[in-house]
C-alpha positions in Angstrom: 113.4 88.6 118.6 116.5 88.9 116.3 117.3 92.2 114.2 116.2 92.3 110.6 119.0 94.2 108.4 118.7 94.5 104.5 121.4 95.6 102.2 122.1 96.2 98.7 123.1 92.6 96.6 126.2 94.0 94.2 125.3 90.3 92.2 121.5 90.4 91.9 120.9 94.4 92.3 118.1 94.3 94.5 117.9 95.4 98.5 117.6 92.0 99.9 117.4 91.3 104.2 121.1 90.1 105.3 120.6 85.9 105.9 123.5 84.7 109.3 124.7 88.0 109.6 127.7 88.8 111.2 129.0 92.1 112.7 132.3 93.1 112.9 134.4 96.4 114.1 136.4 97.5 111.2 139.8 99.2 111.8 138.4 102.6 112.0 136.2 101.2 114.7 132.7 101.5 113.1 130.3 98.6 112.9 130.1 96.8 109.7 127.8 93.9 109.5 128.0 91.3 106.6 126.4 87.6 105.5 124.9 86.5 102.6 122.1 87.4 99.8 119.0 86.4 101.3 117.3 86.0 97.8 116.9 81.8 96.7 118.9 82.0 93.0 121.4 84.5 94.6 125.2 83.5 95.6 125.8 87.1 96.3 127.4 88.5 99.9 126.0 91.3 100.8 128.4 94.3 103.8 126.9 96.5 105.4 128.2 99.6 107.7 125.3 100.2 110.3 127.3 103.2 112.2 
């Protein structure tokens, strides 16, 4: 089962689950999860630093 990561959407101003999450490593070595907002009416993107 996949882990559900939540983050704050800047477009709809709500904390939501990240749809289609992708883990990337930033240049400073920290891990970031980014994806789209899971709300039906929102087209915003969510990015969260997880470690």
